[in-house]
Steps between C-alpha positions, in 0.01 A plus 500: 500500500629844410599740776421868469664773705325836472705803603272793580627846582531863404694588188871539589466260794746258339270226368680463166844474660372244751331298226823480297704410809246234597515347152875454550465296819185288474545124472264487200460754218258788556374729225485869581170670410489876552199727479719760327569255217129483427452876524795546261309301236254785458546780246664803662184707449330305781757625751291814552156415368163454675475142367861431608671663792442852621707681758374774729704704744332493840606572857567219748602593854571855382740382227450467124416153377406353163172309494462232234169425336457192282268509203324215325800405284739475796249299700464263204879462469543429872215246501680340206825498696339314788357246256840466332647422842239225545568363150876488560447324832258254338789387280711425809703820507606639838455877505615812680241770437584869553179696553371823650155413632289807559157340489329159496774325301572245773144368488543440125835328562343281772229382261735445207779339702294286739661179373858620554736559791493880530700714743437871538801707604467861618799704381533811715730791573446827689343775290811720521711218353249439220489869413880520489508197269243670275721807473817298433344275236394784276241284320220542755253779556587659832206447734388156380644330808325745733162434338546121487654468846188448713296341223718213380509307828156597629303195614763254373602193698849390406683173539816706553587869513844637423650846544731590212647795688683267739616224266642462150292337226717187537435487876125553445499222239679267739246575772216416258677182385549382858149593616329328205745214455555573133 
């Protein structure tokens, strides 16, 4: 039976780096499936379009933040991603999924992945660390982390939570490997 490890966290939390490090140390091969890969399939015009993604500057805790709104096309793509995850697992592929869950995605995953061994990992870091990473990366809208921060983990029950501000991606991957026995 395929095993699926879902990494959920704010953008810039370190999910991609952890996923790659985890791939290097698991006993069996794991495919890496990233939400960003699916979003990158869309034409660029949907990056700021009501049917795609729209971005709005708002204030959170007295600081500017960037709210993300998903239109019908993005919702369709992300539903497709979750179904692609299920299809890959149905063929016996172990998976590491990098996602930013801001709504009812986990319920969809639970339904689709009911026949598989699924572990949900919360990838966290303090907001100040996430905002500094946003600034350093240069490919992120400043304020996305602030807006996502309270939303992405809200109501989630994790099998394991890791703090990427206190450990390297390799150390986080090792902790996941040991905790899950992969």
